[in-house]
C-alpha positions in Angstrom: -28.0 -11.5 20.2 -29.3 -8.0 19.3 -27.2 -7.9 16.2 -28.8 -11.2 14.9 -32.2 -9.7 15.3 -31.1 -6.4 13.7 -29.7 -8.4 10.7 -33.0 -10.3 10.5 -35.0 -7.1 10.6 -33.0 -5.6 7.8 -33.5 -8.8 5.8 -37.2 -8.8 6.4 -37.6 -5.2 5.4 -35.5 -5.6 2.3 -37.6 -8.7 1.3 -40.8 -6.8 1.8 -39.6 -3.9 -0.3 -38.4 -6.3 -3.0 -41.7 -8.2 -3.1 -43.7 -5.0 -3.2 -41.6 -3.8 -6.1 -41.9 -7.2 -7.8 -45.6 -6.6 -8.1 -44.9 -3.3 -9.8 -42.2 -4.9 -12.0 -45.0 -6.6 -14.0 -43.0 -9.6 -15.0 -39.7 -7.7 -15.1 -41.0 -5.5 -17.9 -40.6 -2.3 -15.8 -37.0 -1.2 -15.3 -37.0 0.5 -11.9 -39.3 -1.8 -10.0 -37.3 -4.7 -11.4 -34.0 -3.3 -10.2 -35.5 -2.5 -6.8 -36.7 -6.2 -6.6 -33.3 -7.6 -7.5 -31.3 -5.4 -5.2 -33.8 -5.9 -2.4 -33.6 -9.7 -2.6 -29.8 -9.5 -2.7 -29.8 -7.3 0.4 -32.4 -9.6 2.1 -30.5 -12.8 1.5 -27.2 -11.3 2.5 -28.5 -10.1 5.8 -30.4 -13.4 6.3 -27.0 -15.1 5.8 -25.5 -12.9 8.5 -28.4 -13.8 10.8 -27.7 -17.5 10.3 -24.2 -17.2 11.8 -25.8 -17.0 15.3 -29.4 -18.1 15.0 -30.7 -21.6 14.0 -32.1 -21.7 10.5 -35.5 -22.9 11.5 -36.0 -20.1 14.0 -34.7 -17.5 11.6 -36.9 -18.7 8.8 -40.0 -18.9 11.0 -39.5 -15.3 12.0 -38.6 -14.2 8.5 -41.6 -15.8 6.9 -44.1 -15.0 9.7 -43.2 -11.3 9.9 -42.8 -11.1 6.1 -46.3 -12.5 5.5 -47.8 -9.9 7.7 -45.8 -6.9 6.4 -46.2 -7.8 2.7 -49.9 -8.2 3.3 -50.0 -4.7 4.9 -48.0 -3.3 1.9 -50.4 -4.9 -0.5 -53.3 -3.4 1.4 -51.8 0.1 1.6 -50.1 0.3 -1.8 -52.2 -1.9 -4.1 -55.5 -1.7 -2.2 -55.7 -5.5 -1.9 -58.2 -6.5 0.7 -57.9 -9.4 3.2 -60.9 -11.3 4.4 -61.5 -12.4 8.0 -60.0 -15.9 7.6 -56.8 -14.4 6.1 -56.6 -11.9 9.0 -57.1 -14.7 11.6 -54.5 -16.9 9.9 -52.0 -14.0 10.0 -52.8 -13.5 13.6 -52.0 -17.1 14.3 -48.7 -16.9 12.4 -47.7 -13.8 14.5 -48.7 -15.7 17.7 -46.3 -18.5 16.6 -43.5 -16.0 16.1 -44.1 -14.5 19.5 -44.2 -17.9 21.2 -40.9 -18.8 19.5 -39.2 -15.6 20.6 -40.6 -15.6 24.2 -40.4 -19.3 25.1 -38.1 -21.3 22.7 -34.7 -22.2 24.1 -33.4 -22.5 20.6 -34.1 -18.9 19.7 -31.4 -16.3 20.3 -32.0 -14.4 23.5 
Protein backbone atom coordinates (compact mmCIF):
# COMPACT_ATOMS: atom_id res chain seq x y z
CA UNK A 1 0.00 0.00 0.00
CA UNK A 2 2.67 2.48 1.00
CA UNK A 3 4.72 1.56 -2.05
CA UNK A 4 1.83 2.40 -4.40
CA UNK A 5 1.53 5.86 -2.88
CA UNK A 6 5.31 6.27 -3.02
CA UNK A 7 5.31 5.39 -6.73
CA UNK A 8 2.42 7.77 -7.29
CA UNK A 9 4.21 10.58 -5.43
CA UNK A 10 7.33 10.09 -7.56
CA UNK A 11 5.15 10.12 -10.71
CA UNK A 12 3.44 13.34 -9.65
CA UNK A 13 6.68 15.13 -8.78
CA UNK A 14 8.29 14.02 -12.06
CA UNK A 15 5.27 15.24 -14.00
CA UNK A 16 5.32 18.61 -12.24
CA UNK A 17 9.03 19.02 -12.99
CA UNK A 18 8.46 18.02 -16.62
CA UNK A 19 5.55 20.43 -17.06
CA UNK A 20 7.45 23.26 -15.40
CA UNK A 21 10.38 22.64 -17.74
CA UNK A 22 7.99 22.39 -20.70
CA UNK A 23 7.07 26.03 -20.18
CA UNK A 24 10.76 26.93 -20.32
CA UNK A 25 11.35 24.66 -23.35
CA UNK A 26 9.53 27.26 -25.47
CA UNK A 27 8.07 24.81 -27.98
CA UNK A 28 11.07 22.48 -27.68
CA UNK A 29 13.42 25.19 -28.95
CA UNK A 30 15.51 25.20 -25.75
CA UNK A 31 17.66 22.07 -25.34
CA UNK A 32 17.95 21.56 -21.57
CA UNK A 33 14.36 22.35 -20.60
CA UNK A 34 13.23 20.12 -23.48
CA UNK A 35 15.37 17.22 -22.25
CA UNK A 36 14.14 17.72 -18.68
CA UNK A 37 10.55 17.61 -19.96
CA UNK A 38 11.02 14.41 -21.95
CA UNK A 39 12.91 12.61 -19.18
CA UNK A 40 10.45 13.87 -16.57
CA UNK A 41 7.45 12.56 -18.50
CA UNK A 42 9.13 9.18 -19.07
CA UNK A 43 9.84 8.89 -15.33
CA UNK A 44 6.32 10.06 -14.49
CA UNK A 45 4.57 7.54 -16.71
CA UNK A 46 6.87 4.72 -15.65
CA UNK A 47 6.09 5.28 -11.98
CA UNK A 48 2.40 5.77 -12.75
CA UNK A 49 2.46 2.37 -14.47
CA UNK A 50 3.97 0.84 -11.34
CA UNK A 51 1.24 2.47 -9.26
CA UNK A 52 -1.43 0.90 -11.44
CA UNK A 53 -0.27 -2.59 -10.47
CA UNK A 54 -2.03 -2.21 -7.13
CA UNK A 55 -4.28 0.85 -7.38
CA UNK A 56 -7.39 1.26 -9.53
CA UNK A 57 -6.73 3.50 -12.53
CA UNK A 58 -9.56 5.91 -11.67
CA UNK A 59 -8.30 6.47 -8.15
CA UNK A 60 -4.68 6.84 -9.25
CA UNK A 61 -5.63 9.29 -11.97
CA UNK A 62 -7.84 11.34 -9.66
CA UNK A 63 -4.97 11.72 -7.20
CA UNK A 64 -2.41 12.28 -9.99
CA UNK A 65 -4.44 15.01 -11.66
CA UNK A 66 -5.70 16.68 -8.47
CA UNK A 67 -2.36 16.93 -6.74
CA UNK A 68 -0.63 17.71 -10.03
CA UNK A 69 -2.96 20.65 -10.73
CA UNK A 70 -2.23 22.20 -7.38
CA UNK A 71 1.53 21.61 -7.52
CA UNK A 72 1.95 22.88 -11.08
CA UNK A 73 -0.10 25.95 -10.19
CA UNK A 74 2.22 26.58 -7.25
CA UNK A 75 5.25 26.08 -9.50
CA UNK A 76 3.81 28.55 -12.01
CA UNK A 77 3.26 31.07 -9.23
CA UNK A 78 6.73 30.68 -7.68
CA UNK A 79 8.84 30.22 -10.82
CA UNK A 80 6.94 32.13 -13.51
CA UNK A 81 5.09 34.67 -11.31
CA UNK A 82 1.73 33.51 -12.70
CA UNK A 83 -1.09 34.67 -10.46
CA UNK A 84 -4.30 32.82 -9.67
CA UNK A 85 -7.60 34.54 -8.99
CA UNK A 86 -10.03 33.62 -6.24
CA UNK A 87 -12.21 31.30 -8.38
CA UNK A 88 -9.10 29.37 -9.44
CA UNK A 89 -7.98 29.01 -5.82
CA UNK A 90 -11.45 27.90 -4.72
CA UNK A 91 -11.60 25.38 -7.57
CA UNK A 92 -8.23 23.93 -6.61
CA UNK A 93 -9.38 23.73 -3.01
CA UNK A 94 -12.40 21.71 -4.15
CA UNK A 95 -10.16 19.43 -6.20
CA UNK A 96 -7.95 18.80 -3.17
CA UNK A 97 -11.04 18.17 -1.05
CA UNK A 98 -12.05 15.50 -3.57
CA UNK A 99 -8.62 13.86 -3.38
CA UNK A 100 -8.83 13.84 0.42
CA UNK A 101 -12.33 12.32 0.36
CA UNK A 102 -11.16 9.58 -2.01
CA UNK A 103 -8.18 8.74 0.18
CA UNK A 104 -10.02 8.83 3.49
CA UNK A 105 -13.36 7.28 2.63
CA UNK A 106 -13.25 5.36 -0.65
CA UNK A 107 -13.19 1.59 -0.33
CA UNK A 108 -11.61 1.37 -3.80
CA UNK A 109 -8.53 3.39 -2.81
CA UNK A 110 -5.47 1.51 -1.59
CA UNK A 111 -5.26 1.69 2.22
